[in-house]
C-alpha positions, 0 to 999 in steps of 0.5 A: 817568674812568668808562668803560662796557664794552658789547656784545652778550652773549657778545662777551668783555665780562666776560672783558676786564673781568676781565683789565684790572681783575682784579675777578673778574666772572662770565664764562660762555657764556650771555647775561646772566651779568652782571646788575648792573654790575661795577665795577673801579678801575684805576691809570693807568700813568705811567712818570713817577711812580717816578722822582719817588718816588726823587727825593723819597724819597716815602712814598707814590705815588698814580697817577690812576685809571680806573673801568671798569663792566662793563654787562650785554649788550645785545640788540635791543629794549633801549630797549623793555625787552628783555633788561635794557632800561632798566636797561642804558641807565641804567648807560651814562648814568652813564659818561663814555665807552663802550668797545664790545667787538665780537666779531671771531672765529669759535668754534662753542663760544661762543654768539653771541646772533644766530647768528654774528659780524657786527661791523657788525650787532652795532655797529648793534644797540647804536647803534640802541638808544642812538638810540631811547632818545635819541629818547624823551628828546628828545621830552620835551625838545621838549614842554617847549620847545614850551610855552615857545614858546607862552608867548612865549619868543623864545629857546625858538624857536631851541632848538626849531629845533635840537631838531627838526633833531636829532630828524630826524637821529636818526630817520635812525638817525644818532648824536647824536655825528655831529650838526653844531651851531654854537657858538651852539647849544652851550648847548642840549646842556647840557639833553640827556643823550644816550647816542649822543653819548657818546665811543666806543672800539671794541675788536675782540676777536680770537682769540689767532691774530689778535692782530697782524691789521689791517684789511688782513688781517682783514675783521672788523677792517676793518668795525669800523675803517670804522664807527669812522671814521664815529663819529670814534672809534678801534679797538683790536685786542685779544684778551680771552683773551690779556689774561686770561693777562697779568693772571695774571702778575707784572710781570716775567713780563708783560714777558717774555710781551708780548715773546714775543708781539711786543707793546709794551704790554698791552691795558689800557695801550692802552685807557687811553691811547686813553680819555685821548685820546678824552676830551681828558685829561692828567695833571699831577703833585705831588711831595714827601717825603710823596706823589707823585701824578698828577692827571687834568685836561682838556687846556686846563685853567687852573692854578686849575681844576687846583688845584681838583682837589686841593681847592676851597680851592686854586682859590678862594684861588689865588695862583700855581703854581710849575711845573717840567717833569718832565724838567727836574726829573729832569735837575736832580736836585732842586727846589732845583737846578732853581730855581738853573737858573731852570727853576721858573716862577711862573705865574698864573691864566691859565696853561694846564697842560701834560702832565707839569707838576710843580706846587706851588700857592700859595693863601690862603683 
């Protein structure tokens, strides 16, 4: 899972990136201090792993990971080359989802590229640039399909109608994300790599004093939340400055600090959980004396496809999956006892994986 962190210059992108990845990206009080994208790999918090390590006395524990990319700040005109322009947009294209940081605090000591914070304006600037880039891409696809139509391709006429409808929607400054299409048109999306169709998560970056603020108590957060609803997205209220302080602490001190602040979990944990939900992902587990490991798969994934995450041979030669629920395994105390109690199931190719399944795949190539 690769998530691009975007936003206008000086909204707290790199500060948040540094806090959640501890990757040491430059964060300074001037536009475009991030030029090349910084990349950080973060372990997905999973409270199920450590108990399994103890149960199996495993030598190694490997959590699932998320890759965060801190992309240079965007300005109006990026689709035409302003700021870092197309370089910025190409980095977004490589990501699975967008995490847009929106400045929701006043601070005269921190420069705002447009004078003062205005969440709706800031969100619209970025969305407009993504849409303009998509329209350019779409025009090329339409030109190609028109040639197919002239050549007598009947199916191309249906695709052209879809593309022209989508083009009109984007021209009205709507994102591709909010465009309604039928099941019959689903395949047309496969040829379109549109930026404004990527799932998006909004982070309202607030001051330390506003960490417990809501849309009912803070107008900035209210604006971001209402915009998020339009895009079928979620809003997280996070203070990048507080996350920076949390990142500098060891695990024990982190827990105390969070308790003192009245927070149940760090911003990183909340971002990852929200990202999993946004992308429709979950984890299954493999466990043994050598390694306990979490694997990320789409919700609704079948057992052979899940096996393929480990190795393509596992999917190609899939025979069956021996599956036990994580909680059942822990309560039984061992895999052998879980089998005695009839808690371990033998599942075939049609089995749809469930979050928290502990699995042993049988295969033959």
